[in-house]
C-alpha positions, 0 to 999 in steps of 0.5 A: 528429419521431420518428427511427428508423433509417429517418430516419437512412438517408435522410440525416437530419443534426442541425440544428447540423451544417447550413449556416446558409443551408440549411433541410433536411437532406441538401442540398449546403451542409450535407453540405459542412459536415459533411465539413469538420467530420469532416476537421478532427477527423481532422487534429487527432487525427493532429496530436496523435498525431504530436506525442506520438509525436515528443515521447516520443523527444525530451523527457526527461519523456516518456521513460517506458519503463524498461529493467528490470531494468537501470534501476529507478524509486525506490519510493515510501515508502508502497510495500508488498509483504509483512510482515516482523518488526522486531528491535532491536539486532544479534541478530535472535532476541533483539531481536525485538519480537514477543511472540507475542500472536497478534493478527495471526494471528487478524485475518489475513483469508487466515489466512497467518500461523502462530505458536507461542509459545515455552516454557521447559523447565518449560512456562511461556510466554515472550514470544517466538515459537518459530515465526512463518511467513508464506505469502506465496503467500496473503498479500494485502498488506492490512496489517491485521497491521501495524495491529493489532500493539500492539508495532510488531513487524510492518511491510510490506516493499517487496521484490517480486522473490520469484519461486520455482521452488517455489511452496510451501516457497519462498514460506513464510517463517519468522521467520529470513527475516522478521526484519529490523533497525530500520535496514532499516525506517528505509531503507524508511519513514523518516517512519513509522519515526521516528514509531514510534521516538518513540512507543516511546521515550515509552512506555519513558520513561513506564514508567521514570519514578518514580511521582508522590508522592501529594498525598492527605491522610493518613487521619485516626485513628479517634475513640477509643471512649468 
């Protein structure tokens, strides 16, 4: 039987909702069963709503509202907002890991990183950034700069309260604002920072190790000419 709006308007009811003792749609027993089913569903839904409403005030694990900013939830370790530059030691200028290779600048999708290489008085390039700016109003927090950096010099911060009245210069961060210590990095991402330190220490030890003695046989003298 093909049904349309006309069939439904004349009281059609699916067979599964009909009373077992009736054989046609729209009869009194079937209508009563349908009404009872609908009423039971409404009552169950209202009971579940009431249970959740009361539970949200009485159960500790259901109190999901946080009175921000007075109350704050701890951030997850993998939380990320915008990049910052890591420096070792206590000098944020001399201790910068960045060597101004500009890989992050080239690979940044929104092109929000600007780097100028430091040069000495004779114009020779130095492995240090003279300028390192990030426009966080453009940054999309994709973390590509972190992934492509071969020197573990740039990482992702978790600071998100960066509202400014000046959306231009106020959100353009220079290297002095971006430079943060390795200890700060450890507080944000302890697991990741520990692995990075271990890798850097292994690379440093490998470079400092003396070259292994050669085991190749010494070259044989050339035979004398006759």
